[in-house]
N, C-alpha and C positions, 0 to 999 in steps of 0.2 A: 517681404513679399509672401503672399499666401495664394494658393490655388487649390480648388477642390471641385467635386462633382456637384456641389449645391451652393448657391450664392449665400445662403445664410451661414453655412459652415465657414466659408471664406470670410464673410464679414465678421463673424465671432473671432476667428483666428487673427484677423488684422486688427481688431479692436484690442486684443491682448497685447500685440506688438506695439500698438500706438501708446498704450498705457505703461510701457516699460518692461512687459514680460518678454521672455525669450522664446525661441522657436518651439521648445518642448512644452512650455505653458500653452502656447498658441495652438499647436497641433492637438493637444489633449482637449482643449476647450472645443475646437472644431469637430473633433471625433465624437464627442458626446452629443453635440448638436446633430451630427449625422444620424445617430440612433433615433432621433426624434423626427427629423424631416425626410429621411429616406428609409422608412421602416420596412419597405419592400425589398431593400437591398442590403440591409445590415441591421444588427440589433445587439443589445448587451449580452444576450445569450450565445453570441457567436465567437468569432475568431478574428485575429488580425496578425499581420506580419509588418514589420517596419525595418528600415535601414537608415542609419544616421551617422553623422560625424559631429564632434564637438569642436568649438572654437580652440580648445586647448590641444586637440589632436586632429587637425584638419585632414590628415592623410590616412586615418585609420577608420575605415567603415566598420560599423558594429550592427549586427542584426538584433532587433527587438523581437523575441520569440513569443508570440501570443497564440500559438496553436496548441490546444489542449489534446490529451491522448484519449484513447479508448478507455471507457470505465472498466473496472475489474470484472464486471458481469458481461461484458461484451465479447463473448467467445464465439468462434465459428460454430461450435457444437450447439450452443443455445439458439443461434439464428437458424441453423438448419432444422433443429427440432421445432422451431416455430413455423416450418413449412416454407422458408424463404430460400431462394438461390442467389439473390443479390441483397445487399444492404439497401433498405428502402430509401427512396428519395425524399420522403416526408414522414413525420412521426418521430416519437421520442427514441425509437431504436436506432435512429440515424445520428443521435446527439453524441458528439465528443464532449469532454469536460469543457465547459465555457471558459474562455481564456482572455477575451478581448479586454474586459474591464480591468482585470489584474495587470495586464501588460501596460495599459495606458497609465494606471496609477503607479506602477513600478518606474516608468519613464519619468513621470512627474516627480516622484520622490527623489530619484538619483540625479536628474538633470534639470528639472524645472526650478522655479523660484517662487511661484505663487502658492498661496494656501488653497487647499482643496475646494473650499466653498466658493472662492473667487472664480476658480476655473469652471466649476459645475454650474455657476449661476446662469450662464447663457442657455444651457440645455434645460434647466429647470424652468426658466422663463417661457421658453417656447412650448414646453410640455404642459405647464400649468395655465398659461394665459392664451395659448393657441398660436398656430402658424398656418399660412395658406397651404391647403393640401395640393399636392401635385396631381395632375391628371393621371399620371402613370400609377400612382398609388391606388387611385380609384379603379383603374383598369385591372390591377392585380387583385384587389378585393372582389371585383366582379367575377373574375375567372374562377375564384374558389368560394364564391358566396354559397353555392349549394353544399359544398363540403362543410363550411362553417355552420350553416343552419341545421344540417342533418346530424353532424358528427362532432363538431368542435364548437359547442355553444359559448364557451368563454371567449373564443375569438370573434364570434358574431357579436357578442355584447360589446367588446372593445372596439372593433373596427366597423360595425354596422349598427351604431346606436339607434334605437327605435326601429330597427329592422330596415334602415335605409343606408345606402352608400353615400357618404358625403360628396358633394359636387366639387369639381376642380375650382380651386381658389377659396373654398369655404374654410373658415377657421376651424381647425380641429385641435383637440386637447388630448393629452394622455396624463391625466392627474395621478394615476397610480404610479407611473414612472417618475413623475416629479417627486412624489412622496418617498419612493425608493431612494432616489438620489439624496433627498434631504436627510433621510435616516442614515445614509452612509456618512454624510457630513457631520451629523450629530455624533455618530460613533467615533469619528476622527477627532472631534472636539473633546470628547470624554477621554479618549486615549492618549491625548498629547499632554505634555508637561505645560505648566503655565508659561505663556509667551510674554517676553518683555514687549513693552509698547514700542512700535516703530512705524514710521510713515511708509506708505506704499512706494514713495520715491526712492527709498533706500535699497530697493531690490537690485537695481542695475550696478554692474561693475564694468570696467572698461573693456574686458575681453569677452565675457560670457553671459552676462545678465545674472550671475550668481550673487548671493548675498555677500558683501564684502566684509569679512571679518566679524560676522555676527553668528558665532558658532551656537550659542544658546538658542536663538530664534530658529536657526536652520534645524537644530536637533528636534525642536518642538514640532516644526512643520513636518519633518520626516516621520516622527512618531505618530502624528495624527493620521497621515496617509496610510501607514502600516496598520493602524487600528481599523481604518475603513476597509483595507484589504482583508483583514481577518473577519470582519463582519460579512463581507461578501462570500468568503470561502467556507465559513463555519458558523455564521449567525443566521439572521432571519432570511437572507436571500438564499443561502444554501438550503435551508430547511424547506422553503417554499418550492424550490426547484425540484428537490427529491420527492416531496409530497405529490407534485403535479404529475409525475410519470407513473404513479401507482395505479391510476385508472386506465384500463384498456381503452384504446382509441384508434380510429381509422388511420392506416398508413397508406403510402402510395401503392402498396401491394393489393390494396382493396380488402385487407383483413385487419382485424383489431389485435393490438398487442399492448402490453405494458412496456415501459422503458426499464433500463437497468442502471441508471445513474444513482449513486449512493453518496451519502455524506462523506464517507472515507475517500471517495474519488475527488471530491471538491476540496477537502481539507489537505489532501496530499499533493496537490498540484500548485506550483508557482510559476509565473512567467519568468523569463530570464534573458540573458544576452549570450550571443554566440559570434564568433568571428565570421566575416562574410566570405563567400566564395567569389573569386575574381578571375578575370582574364584581361590581357592587354589586347587592344584592338585600335590600330591606326593612331597610336600615341595617347590613347586614353585607357584608363582602368575602369572596367565595368564591374560593379559589385552587386551580388545577389545573395539570397538565402542559400543554405545548404540544400543537398539533394533529398532531404525529407519533404521539400516542396518542389514545384516544377521549375523554379527560377534558374537552376544551371542549364536547363534546356536552351535558354537564350544564349548562354555562354558558349554552349556547344555549337549553336547555329553560327554565332559570330566567328568561332574558331574555324569552321568550315568555310565561311565567306572570306576570311582573311587571306586565303590563298588565291583569290580571284582578282583580276584587274578591276578598277573602278567601274568600268562600263557594265560589269555584271551585277553591280550593287545599286543601280538606280531603280527604285521601286515604280517609277512612272513609265518604264519601258517594258516591252514584251520580254526581252532577254532578262532584264533585271527581276521582274515579277516571277518569271519562270524559275530562275536560279534560286531566288529566295524561298519560294514555295517548296522546291525540292530539298533544299537544305533543312527547312523546318520539318518536313516529313521524317528525315533521317534522325534529327535530334529528338523529335517527339516519340519515335519508335524506341529510342534508347531510354527515354523517360519511362515508357511502359515496361521496358525490359529490365531496368536496373534500379530505378529510383524508389525510395521509401525510407522509413525510419530504421535503417539498418546499415550495414557496412557497404557503402556504395563506392566503386572504383573510380571516383570522379577524376582523380589526377590522370589516370590512364585515358579516360573518355575525353579529356581536354588536351592530351599530348599531341604533338605534331605528327608523330608516327601514326597514331590511330586516325587522326583527322585527315591525313593525306589519303589513306585508304578509303575512308568514307567519302571524301570529296570526289574521288574517281567514279563513284556510282552516279553522280549527277550528269545526266546526258541531255540530249535534245528533246526527248519525249518525257511526258509526265508519267511517273511511276504510279501504278495502282496496287503496289505490293506493300506489305508491312515488313520492314527490313531493319530490325535491330542489329547492332554490330556484334562482333565477337571479341570477347575479353578473355585473356588467358585464365584458365582454371575457373571460369564462370559460364553459366548457361543462362541466357536471357530468358525472362518469362514471356511466354507467348500467350497473350490474353485471348478470350473468345472473341473472334472477329465477326460480330453480328451486325447485319444491316437492319434486321428486325428483331423485336423482342416481345414475347407474350408471357406475362407472369404465370407461374404455375397456378392451377385451380386449388382453392382451399381443400385440405385433406378431408376426404369422406363426403364431399358435397357433389362432385361431378359437374358442378355448375360454375358459371362465370361469377366472379366477384362483383361487388357493387362499389362504385366510387373509384375504380381504378382506371388507369389509362388505357387498358386493353393492349392490343398489338400496337407496337410503336416502331416506326420506321425512321432510319437515319435522316431522311429528308422530310419528316413530318413537321408539324408545328411545334411538337415538343422538342424535337432535336434542335429546331429553331436556327436562326442565324446568329444569335448571340450578339446583340448590338450594345451590350453593356447594360441593358435593362433585362429583367427576367423574362424568359419565355415560360409561362406558367401553365401547367395542365390542371384540369379540374380536381385532380387528387392532391394538389399542392406541390408536386415535384417541379423543380425549377432548373432551367438551363440558362446560364448567364446570370450574373448577380453582381453585387459588390459596390463599394464606394472607394474613393481615393482622396488623399489630402497631401499636399507638399507645402513646406514652410521653410524659409530661410530668414535669419534675422541680421541685425546690423553688426553682430559680432562674428558671424560666420558659422554659427550653429545651423545645421541643415538636416531635415528629416523628410523622408518619403514613407508613407504608410497606406496600407490597403486593408481597411476593416471590412468584414463580410460575415455572412452566416447569421442565424438567428432572425432571419427575415420573417415577416408577419405570416407567411404561408408555410413556414417550416413545420410547426407542430402547434398544438392547442396553446392559446395564450394563458399565462399564469396570472390570474385576476389581481392578486395583491401586489404583483411586481410590475405589471404593465408591459411585459414582453414574454417571448417564448424561447425555447431552446433551439440550437442549430441542428444541422444535418451533415456535417463534414464527414462522418463515417461512411457515407455513400461512396467516398473515394477509395475505400478499401475493397479487397476481394474476399470472398468466402472460400476460394480454392486454396488449399494448403501450399506452402512452399514458394509463394510469390514474394517479391520484395515489399509489397504493401498488403499482405494478408491481414485481415482484421485480427489484432492481437491486443489484449489488455495492457495498458501502459505504453503503447506505441502510438505515435501520431499518425493520423492519416496523411497521405501525400497531398498536401494542400495545393490549390491553384493560385493562392495569393502570392503575388511576386512583384513587389516594388523594386525600383532600381535607383542606384546612386552611380554617378559618373564622376571620376576623378581625373585630373590632368596635372602633371608635375607635382604630385604630392598634395594636391588640394581638391576638395570636392567642388565641382563646378555645376552639376545638375542633379536635381531630385526629380524623379519621373515615375509615372505609373498610370494604370487604367483598370477599370473594372472589366469583366468579360469572361470569367471562367477560363476555359482552355485557350481563349484568344488573347489573354492579357499580354503575354510577351510577344505574341504574333503581331499585335498592333504596336507595341513599343519598338519592335525591331525596325520597321520603316522610318519611325521618327529618328532613331539613332543613326541610321544610314544617311537619311537626308540631312541631318544636322552635322554629323561628324565628317562624312565624305562629301556630301552635296553642298554644304555651306548654307543650308536653310536656317532662318531664324526659328526660334522655338514655336512661335505662333504659326509660321508657314509650315513647319513640319507637322504640327497637329492638324492643320486644316487640309493638308494634301490628301488625296484619295488613298484608301488603304484596302487590304485584302487579308485573308487567312485561309489555311487549309482545314478541311474536315476529314482528312485521310488518316485518321488515327482513332483508336477507341476513346470515347469521351470520358471525362473524369466524373460526370454526373450520371445518376441513374437515368436510363437503363444501359448506359455504357456502349452505345452502338457507334458505328463509323460509316463513313461514305468513301469508299475507295476512289482515289483520284479527285476527290471533291475540292473545290476552291470557291470561296465566297468573295465577291468583289463589289466595290462601289461602282455605280455606273460611270462616275466621273473619271474612272481610270482610262476611258476612251474606247471607242468602237474598234479601232485598229488593234490596240493592246489586247482587248478582250477576245477578239476574233483570233489573234495569234495564239493566245493561251489555249483556246479550244482546238486549234489545228495541232497543237503540241499534245493533245490528249487530256487536258484538264477538264473535268466535269464542272462547268462554271455555273454558279447561281448568282444572279444579279440582285443586289440587296437594296437598290435605290441610290440616290445621289449622296445623301448625308446621313449615314446610318451606322457605320462601323466604328467602334471605339468611343471612349469617353476620357481621353488622356488629359492630364494636367502636368505642369512642370514648373519648377522654379530654378533660377540660374543665377550664379554668382561668379563675377570675374575676380579672381584672387589678387590680381595686380592693382586694380582700381577700386575694388569694393563695390562696383556698380551691380545692381540686382536687376533681374527680369523675372516675369512670370507669364504663363500662358495657360489657356484653358480651352476646353472643347466647345465649339459652337453647335455641335449636333444636339438637337433637343432643346436648345436655348436654356440650359440649366446650370452648366458648369460656370465657374466664375474665377477670375484672377484679380488680385488687388495688391496694391503696394505703393510705396513712395520712397 
């Protein structure tokens, strides 16, 4: 079974499964297709996080860590000297070390079975021969067209060929990216040892899809993938990325800056694996990334909700929606106060002692306060609580900048509702982003992955590569002493947060959604409806959802809306009115607007598989047999 945010990625992943590949081959193939068909939501210059189990260890969730750190030159002192008080939301100064490609290739090397060229063939085909462009891609290009034409000419050339924006459904190509992928394949072929001849049908084994007893061929395959990874980190790709940041260009601040990414940053980083953070909830184990990302905030929310009767956990009722929103506010306040690539007291934050005290703060009325909890011998970071933000004027000019967002309010179009598609300002800064893919195979391998960043509106396109750098450093602070202060070598506190659910020692669900700060907020109602309410996966995805905006956002300009709650109209007039009576500042988002969830499910007793995808936007797709 395969499910993702775009039908072509799902189709590619399913094609791999049908031809004998395993879940890791399939997910990697689908992910590279997502680079091509959802370029406004992710790209090769961005990031990804994944979580998976293998058939050989079905009860051990592993995190695939594809979040790059801040470059060596990305110091607070440098950014302040550039006249900035926040890391920009677009432009090369916001770029972490690109990590998505290395992470996918690492997964393919260690757990896949296919050759690199076979896996990348789908993406190369769509990039070289064309694919129907999404209307949302065109809308994104239109939003930043003035920026492209005035300040980012390489982006205009790539995304507005001939000075026009391609129409929805028009076949569009990215031949530069196709050439980039082919050069990686060629580097892999040159770097591998000579392979013995074997038929594609020899890939499958009874349990995992691994090569059965063909160590020579497997060594050659792995060596080739490592050669491609080296070419990415230290060869032509790395050189082009570093060269691209040397030219000053417009950032979301409205001022021009060079980037700081260097060859040493790229050569010194490798993706890796980490143990998952977990919690038990109603007989299930929920697995997430560590607190260098926002994932454990979902675990904290579930730990708070575990102490309530089931009637408080129904997202379709006034009582349930209120309780869930209040629990999310408390967990997200702790996210701001404690999370980052540092020593996070996660065990204490998930302890029953701590959660009991936090749970007692949930009352009948909506809180409009920012309330991180108290941890012994720790002081939580209290971020600037801004409902509006105006970037500082360029030094020595006394005048407003050009091409900037100007004053930004939490309730503005930039702050957006975050429907899993980007809300893009004219300066390229983006709220809401990301793609998602889930795959489970016949052997029980299961993976959930959320690729993001490096979207076409991030920074100027690199012509010879066909993509641009990401903007994940905007999730760091320039204030000293915070758990997520911009620090060379440290990862920004990413919003990317896939989920794996286990029961009785076996993975049963891989789940995730795009949506920035809303990713886990939209996954939570799914989990409650599925685990507590007995909904099927598709019913849980289809059901109306909501989220809070009563926390500082992770994206530039980091504003918040005290007491804010965004809901789908289908939640119902009585429920919405009840939330308003309780003091929630409710924004109605329309009927089918929030979330882009997908999921795959496996029953370990019968081996029966299921998949589900989001109907909102008529773009996500699930497939299988």
